[in-house]
N, C-alpha and C positions, 0 to 999 in steps of 0.2 A: 479075332472075336473072343469075348470072354467066355469062360467055361459055363458061367451061369446062364448065358444065352443058349448054349447048346443043350442044357438039360431042362430049361425053364418049362417047356410044354409038358414035361412029365408030371408036373404038379397040377392036380385037377382044378385047383382054385388059384392058380398063378396066371397072371398076364405078363408076358414079355413084350416089351414095347421099345421101338426104336424111332429116333428122329435124326435129323442131319447134324445137329450139334449138341454138345453136352450141356447139362445143367451148369450154369456159370459159377454159382456160389450157393452155399447153404444158408447164407445170411439174407433174409428177406428185406433188410433195410440197407444192404451194401451194394445193391445194383437195381436197375430199373428195367430189366429185360423181361418182356412179357412171357416167353415160354418158361423161363426160370421161375418167375413168380407164380405161374400157373402150376408148375410141378410142385413148388413148395406149399401150395394150398392143400396138398395131401397131408402135410405135416403140421403146418401152422394154420391158424384161423383168424379172421377179422371179427370185428363187432357185428357187422352185417355182411351178407354175402348175396351174390347172384345165384338163383337156382337154375335148373336146366331150361326154364322158359325165359331166362335173363330178367327175372323179377327180383327186386331186392327183398330179402327176408331176414329175420333175426338169426344171429349165429351166437357169438359169445355175449351178446346183449339180448335181453328179452323184450325190451321196449325203450322208447325214447320220447322226450317231449321238448318242444321249443319253449323254454322258460321266458326268454327275451329274444329279440331278433338276433342278438349276438351271443346267446347262451343256450346250448343244448345239454340236456341231462339224460344220461343213459343208465338204465337199470341192467345190471350184469347177471349172467346166468350163474346160479349157485350149484354147488356139487360137481363142478368141472375140475379135473386134475390134469396137470402136465404129464408128459410121458414118464418123468422120473417120480411121479406120485405126489408132487407138490400141489397144493391147492391154488386154484386160479382166483385172484382177488383184484380189487381196484388198483392196488399198487403196481401190478403187472401192466395194466392198461396205461397208467400214467407214465411209467418208465418206457414203455414201448412207443407211445406216441411222441414222447420227448425225444426218443432215439430216432424215430422216423423223420422228425422235423429238424434234427441236428444239422448245422451247416455242412457237415461232411457226408451227409446221407444223399445218395443219388436220387432217392425217392422223396426228398423233402418237398418237391413240387407237387406231389400227390395230395398234400394237405396245405394248399396255399393260404387258406383263410384261418388256420388254427393259430391262435395267439398264446393260449395257455390251457393246460389240462390239470384238473384238480380232483383229488379224492374227496368225496362227500362222506362216505362210510365204506365198509368193506365191499359192498356190492352196488355202489352208486358213484358215477363219475360225471363231472361237469366239464364240457369242452367250451372254452371261451373263444370267440371268433374275432377277427379284426373288424367285422361289421356284419351286416346282413348278408347271408350267403346261402343260396338254395340248394347247393349241390353237395353238401357235406356227406350225406349217406352214400352217394355215388363214390366219393373219394375214399371213404372208409372201407369199401369192399376189398381193396387190395393192400391194406395196411395191416399186417399180421401182428399178433400179440406174442411176446416172448416172456419167459419167467424172469422177473427182476432179480431174484436171489441167484439164479443160475448165471445170469449175465454178470452180476457183481462178483461172484466167486471166480469167474473165468476172465475177468478183465475186459468184458465186452459190453459195458454199458453204453459206449459210444460206437457208432458204426465205422467201418473202414471200407474203402473203395478198392476192390481188386484191380480195377482198370488203372489204378495208380501204383500197382505193385504192392499193395498193402494186404495183410492177412491178419485174422484174429481167430480165436477159438470158434466163434460163431460162423466163420467161413467154411469150416469143415465138420462142425458138429451141430446137433439140433436138440431142442427140447420144446416141443409144441403141445397143442391140445387136440390136434386133428385126427382123422380116421386111420392114419398110418404112421408108423414109427420108422425112423432111419435105422437100417441094420448094417448096410455096407456102403461105404463111399470110397470109390477109387476114381478120381478125376480122369476124364477122357476114356474110361474103361467101363465102369458099371456103377449104378446106384440102385440099391435094393431096399425096398420097404416091406415091412410086415404089418399085419393088421393090428390096430389098437383095440384090444378087447375091452378096454375101459372107456371107450369113446362115449361121450354124453348123449349123442344123437342116436336115433333109431336107424340102424344100417339099412340102406336100400341096395347094397351090393352083397355079393357072396365071396369076395376075394379074401385070400389069406396072405398073398404075397404079390408084390409088383417088382418086376425087374426091368430097369431101363438101361439102354446102352446107346451111345451115339454111333451112328454109322454114316459117315459123310458121303460115301459113294452111293449114288442112286442104284446102280446095278447090284451092288452087294446087298443093299437094303431089300430090294425086290426079291433077290435070290433067297435071302434069309426067310422072307415071308413064304415064298412058294415051297421052300424045303421044310418048313415047320420049325425053323430055329427061333423065329419070333412069331407072336400072335397078332401083332398090330403094328402099323406104321403110319406116321404122319407124312405129309409132303410127298405123296405119291407122284413120281415123275410123270409128266404129261404123256410121254411116249409109251408108258407102260399101262395106261388105264385100260385099254382094250384087252391087253394080254391078261390082266388080272380079272377083268369082267368075264372073260371066256374060260378061265381056269375054275374048276369045281372047288367049292368049299370056302369061297371068300365073298365078303360084302364090300362094295365101294360106297363110301359116304361122301357126298359132295354138296357144298352150299356156297353161295357168294360170300366172300370175305369182307371184313371191315377194314382190313389193313391196306393203306395206300403206300405204294413204294415210290420213293422220291430220291432226288439228288439234292444234297445241301451244298451251298456254295460259300466258301470261307472268305468273308470280307474283312476279317480282323487284322491280319498282318499287313504291314505296309508293302512288303514284297513277298512274292511267291517264287521259290526256286531262285534261279539266276536271272530272272526277268528284269530286275531293277525296279519293279513296281508290282502292284497287284491288279491285274486286269479285271478281277471279279468285283472290284469296287465300282466298275462302270456298268450302268444299267444296260447300255447297248450291247456290251459283251455278254451279260447274263442272258439277255433276250436272244442274242445270236446263238448261244449254246442251246437254248430251248428250241429255237426254230430249226436247228440243224438235226434234230432227232426225229426220225421217222417212226412214230409209235404204231402206225398201222402195220408196217413191216414187222416190227417186233411182235405185235399181237398175232399176226398170221403165221409167221415162221417159227418164232421161239415159243410162244405161248399157245400155239395150236388153237387159236380162237377162244381160249378159255378165260382170258383176262378182260378187264374193262378199262379202256383208256380214260385218264383222269386229267382234269385241269384244276381241281381243288384238292387240298390235302386231306379231305374226309370223304367217306363213302356215302352213297345216297341214304343208307339206313341210319346215319348218325344225325341226331338233332342239330340243326344249324346248317345242314347242307342246303345249298341254294342252286337249283338246276339252271337258273339264268346265268350263273357265273361259271358253269361247268362246261365250257367250250375251250379247247386248247388253242393256243396260238398256232397258226397253220405251219405245217412242215414246209420250209422254203429255204433251201440252201443258198440261193442267190441273195435273198434278203439277209440271210445270216452273214454272208461275205460282205455285203454292203454295210451292215451294222458294225462289223469288225473294223472295216476301213474308216468309217466315221468316228470310231472310238480311238483311232490312232494305231490300229494293228492291221494294216493292209496285208502284211506277210504272216499274220497269225502270231502264235506264241506257243509255248509248251506248258503242259499242266499235268498234274497227277490225278487219277481217278481211283479212289480206294473203294473196294467192294469186299463184302464177305463172300466166301465160296461155299458156305454150308448153312445159310440162314434163310434165304428167300428162294422162291421158285425161279430157277434158271438165273440166279443172281450174277455169277461170273460171266455167263454167256451174254447177258444183257449189257453188262459193262463193256465187254469186248465189242459188241455191235455198236454201242454208242461211241466208243473210241474211234472206230472206223468211220462213223458218220462225221464226227468232229474233224478227223483228219482231212476229210474231203473239203472242208471249208477253211483249212489252214491251221487248225489247232492240233498240234502234235500231242497225243495223249498217252501217258504211261499208266497202264492198268496195274494196280497193286491189289491182288486178290489174296486174302488171308482167311484163316478161320475166324469165326465170329468174335471170340475172346480178344484176339489181337487186333481185330478191326476196331472194336469199340475202344480199346485202350488207346489207340492212335487218334481216332476221330474225336472222342469226347474230351481229349486234352488239347484239341486245336491243331493236331499235327497233320491233318488232311487238307489238300486243296479243295477237292470235290469228293464227297463221300455218299454212298448209298445207304439209305435207312428206310425203315417202314414204320408207320404209325397207325394204330388201330383205335386211338382215343381211349384205350383201356387204362384203368378200370372205370373211368368216368362215363364212357359212352356218351360223350357230348363234345361238340366242336370247341368248347372252351379249353379242352385238354391240350390240343395242339396250339391254339392261340396263346395260351398262358405259358406253355413249356418250351415251345420251339420258336414262336414268332414274336415273343416279347423280349425286350432288352434284358440281358442276363443280370440278375442280382439275386439276393437271398430268397426273395419270395417267388419270383418267376424266372423263366429262361434257363432252367436247369439243363435243357437239351438244346441250347443255342450256342454251341462253341464257335459257330460261324460269325457271331458278332453282329447279326442284323439288328438294327435299331430304327424305330420310327416312333416319335413321340405321340403321334395321333393314334397309332395302334395301341401303344402302352395305355393311353387314356381310355380308349374304348374297352380294353381288357379289364381295367379297374371298374368301369361302369357295368360291364357285363357280369362281373363277379357278384354284384349285389342287386342286380335287376330282379324285380319281382313280377313285372308285367311280361308275359311270355312273348307277345308280339314285339314289344320294344326290345326285348333281349335278342330275338332272332334278327331284327332289323340291324342292330349294332354288330352282331356277328357277321352278317352279310356285308356291312360296310367295311369291317376289318379285313374280310377275305378279298373284297374288291381292291383295297389298297395293296395288300400283300401280293395278290395276283399280278398287279401292274408293276410292282417293284422287283419281282422275281428273286426273292431270297432263296427260294426252293424251286426245283423243277419237278412237279408231280409227273409220274409216269403212268401207273395203272393200279387198279385193285386186283390182286392175285386171287385165284380160286382156292378154296379149302378142299383138299381131297385127302381122305383117309382110307385105309384099307384094313380090314380085320378078318380073322377067321369067322366063319358063319355061325359059330357057336357062341359068339360074344354079342351081347346086347349093350349098346352104348349110345347115349344121346350126343349128337353133334350140334354145336351152336356156332353162330357167326363170329364169335370172339376167338375161335380156334383154341379154346381152353379145354383140355382133357379133364373130365371130372370122373375119375374112376370110382368115386364113392357112389356113383349111380350105375356102375357096370356089373353085369352078371355073366357068368360062364356056365353054359349048359353042359 
């Protein structure tokens, strides 16, 4: 454990914070991992943001107008400076949005409708869209602005993707406008922020320093909290909730989560392993794998009744959720065996199941349980559990047979998020998170129509139609929505929101 963690609580206005995995990169356009983007929001800012009530409000812009259905004009906030003292202007917004939509950016799918960004004057920007698109503000909440001059000086005008082994200056350094400034960055050890005394906004926090460290071990993380080495932890282990509730001096924060945990099935390659073919291309096989999973057992034994089993890839709170579709195919091992036999695999086959071991609640244990269930119907399963960084590097480059991932529809907070990024055919505009190669022309057409629909009922009807198609075709196996459980010292006041995003600019230490 880093020395900063050991001394952190000695600072009256310091919060020491731990989670299961590290901040993946300092580049907000070089990855699309929600916890990393949430952390970077302490350093970087978007044009608009979600507040603690999850309402969209101005941030680096002060206002906007829809000039034409495909043209939005944003008025920028004057008097804002980057952490190095440079002035924030329209040129920074143009360069940042161009960077975020670059073909090499993993978050390009966060701005699927953006066609062009133009400077009108020093504090006005026009965003041209591919057509009518009602969700632009939602999309912009997680696209952060960098200093153009800083990027140019350090050869970082275009993003690089660490999952492909690439690095740039922006991967390890920062220059934002946000409430905190990067002070120390030691990957996999500690990341330290200090307060930005020149922040443009009125501070609603009293912090001077934030110290973050990854602690993968549940037991070590809980021990660090109980012993005072850290002040706050996310991902409280289910088995330790009562222990912390009964210990003096701590608060447990719990709320239903937006994130749905799923298994993605790789249909792209013609062969998987040494099988001579790809069994996952067969609908019967995909459905057999689905029906071989006993989610009630996983909920009761591994999740201690805290999760919510899911048949859709979105949670009930997400616009577009349809309760009539949210019924899982029944757990039925005999039916699974029959489906495998009908698909030409009466003796089963072997497959890899890739999982993170530091990202989701009981992630590796869930994968081990699923592997045992699949083995009972004849599918020999190799569980490959890795830290999140290595997991994404393999999965997002198409190297996994089956892989676990979670989706919370962030930052959009709408079902269009997963439809456009995971369930649409991969191409420049959509499908950035579809390395499994699922393609359905009808779904692609529906997604295009949803993207421009103005009538809300028509839009929701098309979302339901797309979900009905994808549910039947099983490109994914939804598992459950996991709970959000945080623990803090009782002298910390901090809002918890269903998006699981820590916003320490609202935190106070008494």
